[in-house]
C-alpha positions in Angstrom: -101.3 140.5 -180.5 -102.1 136.8 -180.0 -100.0 134.8 -177.6 -99.5 131.4 -178.7 -98.9 128.6 -176.2 -96.0 126.3 -176.9 -96.8 123.2 -178.7 -97.1 120.2 -176.3 -95.6 117.9 -179.0 -92.6 120.2 -179.3 -92.1 120.2 -175.5 -92.3 116.4 -175.4 -89.7 116.0 -178.2 -87.3 118.4 -176.4 -87.7 116.4 -173.1 -87.2 113.1 -175.0 -84.0 114.4 -176.6 -82.7 115.7 -173.3 -83.3 112.3 -171.7 -81.6 110.5 -174.6 -78.5 112.6 -174.2 -78.4 111.8 -170.5 -78.8 108.1 -171.2 -76.1 108.1 -173.8 -73.7 109.8 -171.4 -74.6 107.2 -168.7 -74.1 104.3 -171.1 -70.7 105.7 -172.0 -69.7 106.0 -168.4 -70.8 102.5 -167.6 -68.9 101.2 -170.6 -65.7 103.0 -169.6 -66.1 101.6 -166.0 -66.4 98.0 -167.3 -63.4 98.4 -169.7 -61.3 99.9 -166.9 -62.3 97.1 -164.5 -61.5 94.5 -167.1 -58.1 95.9 -168.0 -57.2 96.1 -164.3 -58.3 92.6 -163.6 -56.5 91.1 -166.6 -53.3 93.1 -166.0 -52.3 90.9 -163.0 -52.6 93.8 -160.6 -49.8 94.3 -158.1 -48.6 90.6 -158.1 -45.7 91.4 -160.4 -44.4 94.1 -158.1 -45.0 92.2 -154.9 -43.3 89.0 -156.2 -40.3 90.9 -157.6 -39.8 92.5 -154.2 -39.2 89.2 -152.3 -35.9 88.2 -153.7 -32.5 88.1 -152.0 -29.9 90.6 -153.0 -27.5 88.1 -154.5 -30.2 86.8 -157.0 -31.2 90.3 -157.9 -27.6 91.2 -158.7 -27.5 88.5 -161.4 -28.1 90.0 -164.9 -30.3 87.0 -165.7 -32.7 88.1 -163.0 -33.7 91.4 -164.5 -33.8 90.0 -168.1 -35.9 87.0 -167.2 -38.3 89.0 -164.9 -38.9 91.6 -167.6 -39.7 88.9 -170.2 -42.0 87.0 -167.8 -43.8 90.2 -166.8 -44.5 91.0 -170.5 -45.8 87.5 -171.2 -48.8 85.6 -169.8 -46.8 83.6 -167.3 -48.3 85.2 -164.2 -51.7 84.0 -165.3 -50.8 80.5 -164.2 -47.7 80.9 -162.0 -46.8 82.7 -158.8 -43.6 83.0 -157.0 -44.3 80.9 -153.9 -47.9 79.8 -154.1 -49.4 77.3 -156.5 -52.0 78.7 -158.9 -52.8 76.8 -162.1 -49.2 75.7 -162.5 -46.4 75.2 -160.0 -44.9 78.1 -158.1 -41.5 79.3 -159.5 -39.8 78.5 -156.2 -40.9 74.8 -156.5 -39.5 74.6 -160.0 -36.2 76.1 -158.9 -36.0 73.5 -156.1 -36.7 70.6 -158.4 -34.2 71.6 -161.2 -30.6 72.5 -160.5 -29.4 75.5 -162.5 -27.5 73.6 -165.3 -27.3 74.3 -169.0 -29.2 71.0 -169.7 -32.1 72.0 -167.4 -32.2 75.5 -168.8 -32.6 74.0 -172.3 -35.1 71.4 -171.1 -37.3 73.9 -169.3 -37.1 76.4 -172.2 -38.3 73.7 -174.6 -41.2 73.0 -172.2 -42.2 76.7 -172.4 -42.0 76.7 -176.2 -43.7 73.3 -176.8 -45.8 72.9 -173.7 -45.8 69.9 -171.3 -48.2 67.8 -169.3 -48.1 65.3 -166.4 -45.0 66.7 -164.7 -46.8 68.9 -162.1 -50.2 67.4 -162.2 -53.0 66.9 -164.6 -53.3 70.4 -166.0 -51.0 70.8 -169.1 -48.9 73.8 -169.7 -49.8 75.4 -173.0 -47.2 75.9 -175.7 -45.8 79.4 -176.3 -44.4 79.1 -179.9 -44.3 82.9 -180.2 -41.5 83.2 -177.6 -37.9 83.0 -179.0 -35.8 80.2 -177.6 -33.2 82.7 -176.2 -36.0 84.5 -174.4 -37.4 81.3 -173.0 -33.9 80.5 -171.7 -33.6 83.9 -170.0 -37.0 83.2 -168.4 -35.8 79.9 -167.1 -32.6 81.3 -165.8 -34.6 83.8 -163.8 -36.9 81.1 -162.4 -33.9 78.9 -161.4 -32.5 81.9 -159.4 -35.6 81.8 -157.1 -34.5 78.9 -154.8 -35.1 79.8 -151.2 
């Protein structure tokens, strides 16, 4: 009986294929890590929870509060606005200080959400949000105007 040594070429191919599987798994893990990091970074993190926890009880009891906060949380508003600190746009508390809670101001500010505006709070314009319904924009504004300190 003749013993035959394994073919060196066959051993090399098996090693190559084994390394390829490991590299493929590593690439998938890296891709998953970057996607998860991106999603976490773009979700706004805990800002929404923190900012919603700083309100007085009387404002939170108002039905406009929950309706407006839910709509704002689902939109891209927290990308440019925070509750008390300036970001790209003015903080909601400053908007509430500047505009009394009147039907005229609710309509005015809702139109600014829908159509955009510029020059009111500085040089950076607020982008238009034409996909938001007028009624929803008004609920958002009513929430914002409840945030006076």
